[in-house]
Structure formats: structure tokens, C-alpha cells
VOBA-869353 format. One record per residue: residue in three letters; x, y, z of N, C-alpha, C in turn. Coordinates in steps of 0.2 Angstrom, whole numbers, padded with zeros to 4 digits, always signed. Example, Ala and Ser with C-alpha at 12.3 -4.5 7.8 and 13.67 -1.06 7.14 Angstrom:
BEGIN
ALA+0066-0028+0039+0062-0022+0039+0066-0016+0039
SER+0064-0011+0035+0068-0005+0036+0064+0000+0039
% end
This chain:
BEGIN
MET+0495+0426+0435+0496+0425+0442+0491+0419+0444
THR+0494+0414+0448+0490+0408+0450+0487+0409+0456
HIS+0480+0409+0457+0477+0410+0463+0477+0403+0467
VAL+0477+0404+0474+0477+0398+0478+0470+0398+0482
ALA+0467+0392+0482+0461+0390+0486+0463+0387+0493
GLU+0461+0390+0498+0462+0387+0505+0456+0384+0506
ILE+0455+0377+0507+0449+0374+0508+0450+0370+0515
VAL+0445+0372+0519+0445+0369+0526+0438+0366+0527
THR+0439+0360+0529+0432+0356+0530+0433+0354+0538
PHE+0427+0354+0541+0426+0352+0548+0419+0351+0550
SER+0418+0349+0556+0412+0348+0559+0412+0353+0565
LEU+0406+0355+0567+0405+0359+0573+0405+0355+0579
ALA+0407+0359+0585+0407+0356+0591+0399+0354+0593
ASP+0398+0350+0597+0391+0348+0598+0387+0354+0601
SER+0390+0358+0605+0387+0364+0608+0386+0370+0603
THR+0388+0369+0597+0388+0375+0593+0382+0374+0588
THR+0378+0379+0587+0373+0379+0582+0375+0382+0576
PRO+0372+0380+0570+0374+0383+0564+0374+0391+0564
GLU+0368+0393+0567+0368+0401+0567+0373+0404+0571
ALA+0375+0401+0576+0380+0404+0580+0387+0404+0577
PHE+0388+0398+0573+0394+0398+0569+0395+0403+0564
VAL+0389+0404+0560+0389+0409+0555+0391+0416+0558
LYS+0388+0417+0564+0390+0424+0567+0397+0424+0569
LEU+0400+0419+0572+0407+0419+0573+0411+0420+0567
SER+0409+0416+0562+0413+0417+0555+0413+0424+0553
GLN+0407+0427+0554+0406+0434+0551+0411+0439+0555
SER+0413+0437+0561+0417+0441+0565+0424+0441+0563
THR+0426+0437+0558+0433+0436+0555+0433+0441+0549
GLU+0427+0444+0546+0427+0447+0540+0432+0453+0539
ALA+0433+0457+0544+0437+0463+0544+0444+0460+0543
PHE+0446+0455+0547+0453+0453+0546+0455+0450+0539
VAL+0450+0446+0537+0451+0442+0531+0451+0447+0525
ARG+0446+0452+0525+0446+0457+0520+0452+0461+0519
ALA+0455+0463+0525+0461+0467+0526+0468+0463+0524
ALA+0467+0457+0524+0473+0453+0523+0476+0454+0516
PRO+0482+0455+0515+0485+0456+0508+0484+0449+0504
GLY+0481+0450+0498+0480+0444+0494+0473+0441+0494
PHE+0469+0444+0498+0462+0441+0499+0458+0442+0492
ALA+0455+0437+0490+0451+0438+0483+0444+0436+0484
HIS+0442+0430+0488+0435+0428+0488+0435+0423+0494
ARG+0429+0423+0497+0428+0418+0503+0420+0416+0502
GLN+0419+0410+0504+0412+0407+0505+0412+0402+0510
LEU+0407+0401+0514+0406+0396+0519+0400+0392+0517
SER+0400+0385+0518+0395+0381+0516+0394+0375+0521
GLN+0388+0372+0521+0387+0366+0525+0384+0361+0521
GLY+0386+0355+0521+0384+0350+0517+0378+0346+0521
GLU+0374+0342+0517+0369+0338+0520+0371+0333+0526
ASP+0378+0332+0525+0381+0327+0530+0383+0331+0537
GLY+0382+0338+0537+0383+0342+0543+0390+0345+0543
ARG+0395+0342+0538+0401+0345+0538+0401+0352+0534
TRP+0406+0356+0536+0406+0363+0534+0412+0364+0530
THR+0412+0368+0525+0418+0370+0521+0419+0378+0521
ASP+0425+0380+0523+0427+0387+0522+0432+0387+0516
TYR+0430+0391+0511+0433+0391+0505+0436+0398+0504
VAL+0442+0399+0504+0445+0406+0503+0450+0406+0498
VAL+0449+0411+0493+0454+0411+0488+0459+0417+0489
TRP+0465+0416+0488+0470+0420+0489+0474+0421+0482
THR+0477+0427+0481+0481+0429+0475+0487+0424+0474
ASP+0490+0422+0480+0496+0417+0479+0497+0413+0486
MET+0501+0408+0486+0502+0404+0492+0505+0408+0497
LYS+0509+0413+0496+0512+0417+0501+0507+0421+0505
ALA+0502+0424+0502+0496+0427+0505+0492+0422+0509
ALA+0491+0416+0507+0487+0411+0511+0491+0409+0517
GLN+0497+0408+0516+0501+0406+0522+0502+0412+0527
ASN+0503+0418+0525+0503+0424+0529+0497+0424+0533
ALA+0491+0424+0530+0485+0425+0534+0484+0419+0539
ALA+0486+0413+0537+0485+0407+0541+0490+0408+0547
ALA+0496+0411+0546+0500+0412+0552+0498+0417+0557
GLN+0494+0422+0554+0492+0428+0558+0485+0426+0562
PHE+0481+0421+0559+0474+0420+0561+0474+0418+0568
PRO+0478+0414+0571+0478+0412+0578+0479+0417+0583
GLN+0482+0423+0581+0483+0428+0586+0477+0433+0586
GLN+0472+0432+0582+0467+0437+0581+0462+0436+0587
ASP+0458+0441+0589+0454+0441+0595+0448+0436+0594
PHE+0446+0435+0588+0440+0430+0587+0443+0423+0587
ALA+0449+0421+0586+0451+0415+0585+0450+0409+0590
ALA+0450+0411+0596+0449+0406+0601+0442+0404+0601
ALA+0437+0409+0601+0430+0407+0601+0428+0403+0594
LEU+0431+0405+0589+0430+0401+0583+0432+0394+0583
MET+0438+0393+0586+0441+0386+0586+0437+0382+0591
THR+0435+0385+0596+0431+0381+0601+0424+0379+0598
ALA+0422+0382+0593+0415+0380+0590+0416+0374+0585
ILE+0422+0372+0584+0424+0367+0579+0427+0361+0583
LYS+0425+0355+0581+0428+0349+0583+0435+0348+0581
PRO+0440+0349+0585+0447+0349+0583+0449+0343+0579
ASP+0447+0337+0580+0449+0331+0576+0446+0331+0570
SER+0441+0335+0568+0437+0335+0562+0440+0340+0556
ILE+0445+0344+0558+0448+0349+0554+0453+0346+0548
GLN+0451+0347+0542+0456+0346+0537+0457+0352+0532
MET+0463+0354+0531+0465+0360+0528+0469+0358+0522
ARG+0468+0361+0516+0473+0360+0511+0473+0366+0506
HIS+0478+0367+0502+0479+0373+0498+0479+0370+0491
GLU+0476+0373+0486+0476+0370+0479+0477+0376+0474
LYS+0480+0375+0469+0480+0380+0464+0474+0380+0460
VAL+0471+0386+0459+0465+0387+0455+0467+0387+0448
LEU+0464+0383+0444+0466+0382+0437+0461+0385+0433
TRP+0455+0386+0435+0450+0388+0431+0444+0392+0436
ASN+0441+0397+0434+0436+0400+0438+0431+0403+0433
MET+0425+0402+0435+0419+0404+0431+0414+0408+0436
THR+0412+0414+0434+0407+0417+0438+0401+0419+0434
ALA+0396+0421+0437+0390+0423+0434+0390+0429+0430
% end
């Protein structure tokens, strides 16, 4: 089975602090964990201020289904308001190799 990485990079809206955004992101945890095909997720911020939300799904269908359901969730509006809309870049990639500790 080939896993799929959903990689979203973005910048925060000027009025959003990193701490507030992490808290908003944590409000998505129940939805993401319950989504069929969820495998792994991490959120990071680069030195340039850009953020990366990296989610691994068991397959492309699972990734696409979660993405389709995401906007209807209660947390979605607040989370999207916290991000600069024109900064969002989203892509899906096949995970070809994985290494853990």
C-alpha cells in the first residue's frame, strides 16, 4: 500500500500569533484522527515564517475525502481566517520511503 503525503504550506494572517494558530490546529485533531486512512500529522514553522502542515494518509482517496469534508467542520472558518489566503500551497505526494526512530 502506498501512503500519500498531503503537504500544505502557508503564512499566517498578520493578526494571528503562532501560539493561537497551534491552538486552532489542535482543534482539528478529533476530526483528523477519526478520518478513515489517517496515519500521521505534524505542523512546523520555518525560520522564514512559513508553516507546513504535513499529513500522511493511507491512500489518495482517504486524503481527498478528508479534504472534501474539512470545509464543513466547525473549526474550518476560524482556521482559514488565521491563514493568508494567497499564501496557501497544497500538494499530494506518494510516500516512497519512511524512517522513524
